[in-house]
N, C-alpha and C positions, 0 to 999 in steps of 0.2 A: 574309964567311962566315956572319954572322947571317942574312942574306937568303936564302942557299941553304938553310940549314937550315929557315927557315920555308917556303920554296917546297916542300921535301921532304916536310914534314910535311903541308902542306895537300894534296898530291897523295894522299898515303896515306889521308887523311882522306876526300876526295872519290871515291875509288875504293873505299871500304870499302862491303861490302854492307849494313851497319847504316845508312849515311847515304844511300845512292842509292836511286833509286825502283824499279829493276828488280831482282828476285831470282829466281834459279833455283834449284829443288830446295827449296822452303820446306815446312816441316811445320807446319800449322795445326789447331787444335782448336776446335770450335763450342762456344760458351758461350751458353746461354739457349735459348729456345723461338722459333718463328716467331712473328710477323715481327720480334721484338725480339732478335736474337741477334748476337753479335760473333765473329770468328774471331781467336783469340790464339795466340801461338807456344808455349804450355804447356797440358798438361791430361792427360787419362788416355784412352786408347784404349778402355778398357772402358766408360766413361761419357760420352764425348764423339765425336761424328762427326769423322773425321780426313780432312785434305786434304793430299796430298802432290803438289807439282807446281810449275809456273811461276806466278809472280805478277808483275803489271805495275801499276804506280800503285795498289797496294792491292786489285786485284781478280784472281780467277782468270783466267789468259790464257796459253794455250798447253798443253802436254800436262800431264795430272794424273790422279790418282786420288782419288776422294772415296768413303770407306769409312764406312758408318753402323754404329751399335752393334749393330744386329740382324743384321749380315752382308751385307747389300745393299751393291753396290758399283757406282760409274760409273767407267769408265776410257775416256779419250779427250781430247779437245781441249775447251777452254773458250774462249769469247770473251766479253770484258766481263762476266765473272762469270757467264755462262750456259753450260750444257752445249750443246756445238756439233756436233761430229763424234765420236761414240763409242757405247759399249753400256753398258746397266744389266744388271747380274746379280742373281740372288737369292743367298741365303746358301750354295746348293749349287753355284753356278756356272753355272746355266741363265740363259739370256738372257730378260730381261723385255722390254726396249725397245731401241731404237736411236735416236740422234739424228743427223739429217742437216741440216746448215745451220741448226741451232737448232730444227728441228721434230721432234717425238717420233713414232716410228712403233712402236706396240705390235706385239709378235711373238706 
């Protein structure tokens, strides 16, 4: 009985998103300025850029939205922490740039 309880607790801990490497639906806030900044799980959207989306091994990877404090926004896919296939908008929703396979195409 004791072994079964240890086994069940181990499975619960290992399947927890807090322990695992892959997270879906993260909300992260950028602290600091380029190039010395960190993404943290807490912050204020009025003073920190906000990322909402998929994270893999601590990097933006998959579908996500990055919103800056001035209202600019990138919506699309990230690959290894880089904007990959998506669109950048100004604060009024006008398209500024597009990213195709990691390359920026100005509009």
